[in-house]
C-alpha positions in Angstrom: 19.2 40.7 133.2 16.1 42.9 133.2 13.9 43.3 130.2 14.9 47.0 130.0 18.5 46.0 129.6 17.7 43.5 126.9 15.7 46.2 125.1 18.3 48.8 125.4 20.0 50.3 122.3 23.6 51.0 121.7 23.8 54.2 123.8 22.2 52.7 126.8 24.2 49.5 126.7 27.4 51.4 126.4 26.6 53.7 129.3 25.2 50.9 131.5 28.3 48.8 131.0 30.5 51.7 132.0 28.3 52.7 134.9 28.0 49.1 136.2 31.8 48.9 136.2 31.9 51.7 138.7 32.8 54.5 136.3 31.4 58.0 136.5 30.0 59.0 133.1 31.2 62.1 131.3 29.3 63.6 128.3 30.8 66.8 127.0 29.0 69.0 124.5 30.2 70.9 121.4 28.1 73.0 119.0 28.5 71.6 115.5 30.3 73.8 113.1 31.6 76.2 115.8 35.1 76.4 114.3 37.0 75.2 111.2 37.9 71.6 111.9 35.4 71.5 114.7 35.4 67.7 114.7 38.9 67.7 116.2 37.2 68.7 119.4 35.4 65.4 119.4 38.6 63.5 119.0 40.0 65.4 122.0 36.9 64.6 124.0 37.3 60.9 123.4 41.0 61.0 124.2 40.1 62.8 127.5 37.9 59.9 128.6 34.4 60.9 127.5 31.8 58.2 127.7 29.5 59.8 125.1 29.6 63.1 123.2 26.8 65.5 122.7 26.8 67.5 119.4 24.5 70.5 119.2 22.8 71.2 115.9 22.5 75.0 116.1 19.1 76.6 116.0 18.3 80.3 115.7 16.1 80.5 118.8 17.6 78.3 121.4 15.1 79.1 124.2 16.5 76.8 126.9 20.1 77.7 126.4 22.0 80.4 128.2 24.2 83.1 126.9 27.2 80.9 126.1 25.4 78.3 124.1 23.4 81.0 122.4 26.6 82.7 121.3 28.1 79.5 120.1 25.0 78.7 118.1 25.0 82.2 116.5 28.6 81.9 115.6 28.2 78.5 114.1 25.2 79.7 112.0 27.2 82.7 110.9 29.9 80.4 109.7 27.4 78.6 107.6 26.7 75.6 109.8 23.6 73.6 109.0 22.2 70.2 110.0 23.3 68.6 106.7 26.8 70.0 106.9 27.3 69.0 110.5 26.1 65.5 109.8 28.3 65.2 106.8 31.3 66.2 109.0 30.3 63.5 111.5 29.9 60.9 108.8 33.5 61.5 107.7 34.8 60.8 111.2 36.4 57.5 112.1 34.8 55.6 115.0 35.6 57.4 118.2 34.6 54.4 120.4 31.9 56.3 122.2 28.3 57.1 121.2 27.4 60.4 119.5 24.2 62.1 120.8 22.7 64.9 118.8 20.8 67.7 120.5 18.6 70.3 118.9 15.1 71.9 119.0 12.0 70.3 117.6 11.7 72.9 114.7 14.7 71.3 113.1 13.3 67.8 113.5 10.0 69.0 111.9 11.8 70.7 109.0 12.5 67.3 107.3 10.1 65.3 109.3 11.0 62.9 112.2 11.5 59.9 110.0 13.9 61.6 107.6 15.7 63.4 110.4 16.3 60.2 112.4 17.5 58.4 109.3 20.0 61.2 108.5 21.3 61.0 112.1 21.8 57.3 111.8 23.7 57.6 108.5 26.0 60.1 110.1 26.9 57.7 112.9 24.7 59.3 115.5 22.8 57.0 117.9 21.2 59.3 120.4 19.0 62.4 120.4 18.1 65.1 122.9 15.2 67.5 122.1 14.9 69.8 125.1 11.7 71.6 124.0 9.8 68.4 123.3 7.5 67.4 126.3 6.9 63.7 126.9 3.2 63.9 126.1 4.1 65.2 122.6 6.9 62.8 121.9 5.1 59.9 120.2 5.7 60.9 116.6 9.4 61.4 117.2 10.0 58.3 119.3 7.9 56.3 116.8 10.3 57.3 114.0 13.4 57.1 116.1 13.1 53.5 117.3 13.2 51.8 113.8 16.1 54.1 112.8 18.1 53.0 115.9 18.1 56.4 117.5 17.6 56.6 121.3 15.7 59.7 122.4 16.7 60.8 125.9 14.1 62.8 127.7 14.6 65.6 130.2 13.4 65.7 133.8 13.5 68.9 135.9 13.1 69.6 139.7 9.6 70.8 138.9 8.5 67.6 137.2 5.7 65.9 139.3 6.4 62.4 140.3 3.8 60.7 138.0 5.2 62.6 135.0 8.8 61.8 136.1 7.9 58.1 136.1 6.6 58.5 132.5 9.7 60.3 131.4 12.0 57.8 133.0 10.1 54.9 131.4 10.0 56.4 127.9 13.5 57.8 127.8 16.1 55.8 126.0 19.8 55.8 126.4 19.7 57.7 129.7 17.6 60.2 131.6 18.8 63.8 131.4 18.4 65.3 134.8 18.2 69.1 134.6 19.8 70.3 137.9 17.8 73.5 138.2 15.0 75.5 136.7 16.4 77.9 134.2 18.7 77.9 131.1 22.1 76.2 130.5 25.2 78.0 131.8 28.0 77.9 134.3 27.2 78.2 137.9 29.2 78.9 141.0 27.9 75.8 142.8 25.9 72.7 142.0 22.2 73.4 142.6 20.8 71.9 145.8 17.8 70.6 143.8 20.0 68.2 141.9 20.2 65.6 144.8 16.5 65.4 145.3 15.8 65.1 141.5 18.2 62.3 140.9 16.9 60.5 144.0 13.3 60.8 142.6 14.4 59.4 139.2 16.2 56.5 140.9 13.0 55.5 142.6 11.3 54.8 139.2 14.1 53.8 136.9 17.5 52.1 136.7 18.5 53.8 133.5 21.7 55.8 133.7 21.1 59.3 135.0 23.2 62.2 133.7 23.1 65.5 135.4 23.4 68.7 133.4 22.9 72.5 133.5 25.6 74.2 135.5 28.4 71.5 135.8 31.5 73.7 135.3 34.4 72.5 137.5 36.0 69.3 138.8 34.6 70.0 142.3 31.0 70.3 140.9 31.5 67.1 138.9 32.7 65.3 142.0 29.6 66.6 143.9 27.3 65.6 141.1 28.7 62.1 141.1 27.5 61.7 144.7 23.9 61.7 143.2 24.0 60.9 139.5 25.7 58.4 137.3 27.5 61.1 135.5 27.5 64.6 134.1 26.8 66.6 131.0 29.2 69.5 130.5 28.3 72.1 127.9 28.6 75.8 128.7 32.0 75.4 130.4 33.4 73.7 127.3 31.9 76.2 124.9 33.0 79.2 126.9 36.5 78.0 126.4 36.0 77.4 122.7 34.6 81.0 122.3 37.6 82.3 124.2 39.9 80.6 121.7 40.7 77.2 123.3 41.8 74.5 121.0 41.3 70.7 121.2 44.4 70.2 123.4 43.2 72.8 125.9 39.7 71.2 126.0 41.3 67.8 126.4 43.2 69.0 129.5 40.0 70.5 131.0 38.0 67.4 130.4 40.8 65.2 131.7 40.5 67.1 135.0 36.8 66.4 135.1 37.5 62.8 134.3 39.9 62.5 137.2 37.3 64.1 139.5 34.7 61.6 138.5 37.1 58.7 138.9 38.0 59.8 142.4 34.4 60.0 143.5 32.4 57.2 144.9 29.3 56.0 143.0 25.9 57.3 144.3 24.8 55.8 147.6 28.4 54.8 148.6 
């Protein structure tokens, strides 16, 4: 067993174990506070076979998100969602059997300070964190506060990331490496970006951490294609569009179950 595995936290151990069993990883996203009883969506995600669940803490200026996630964030904020209320909802949930990974922008982290923010996540049962607007060279304060709180900060890599920087991101990321399939914002796409294959291959040359591919995974066929290159997928806008269109937990469970089947039918990368 490598030292990186020994040092891994709960998110990474969980994802590694499932990946190493041959399973394609599925991490769906929901914007916290998007509907009354929004945590029912998380139960549906777990029932559909999610391996981790990403919970967005809405921010008023989500610069890296496309129209769908922006609309979801605006709606949640209009409904009175806040970081404290969302974490209180999560704290009241029973154990879903899969890790919860929060995602938000660095302004919200700085509002309370990285130490207090990470401690609040941990009390709510969250064990991972994604901050898409935090570059690796500015991550020391957050990662220094996250580690003692038991929060794994997953860093993002994009097709434009130079190889030396990519190696640094992969080395400092915890839980998994979030591979951004294309340059641009989140959102549904008609096809998987061609840049996804090259990026995941470059990450694999410098790290054995789980690699999750996001930005534009919208259909079972795209999930199947992504599985040829990555350990799994992050599905956000396609889920939230359905929520905004009125889909309930049962509808989302059916959609994610189709993605789960596609991943299960696909060979692991390199096979």
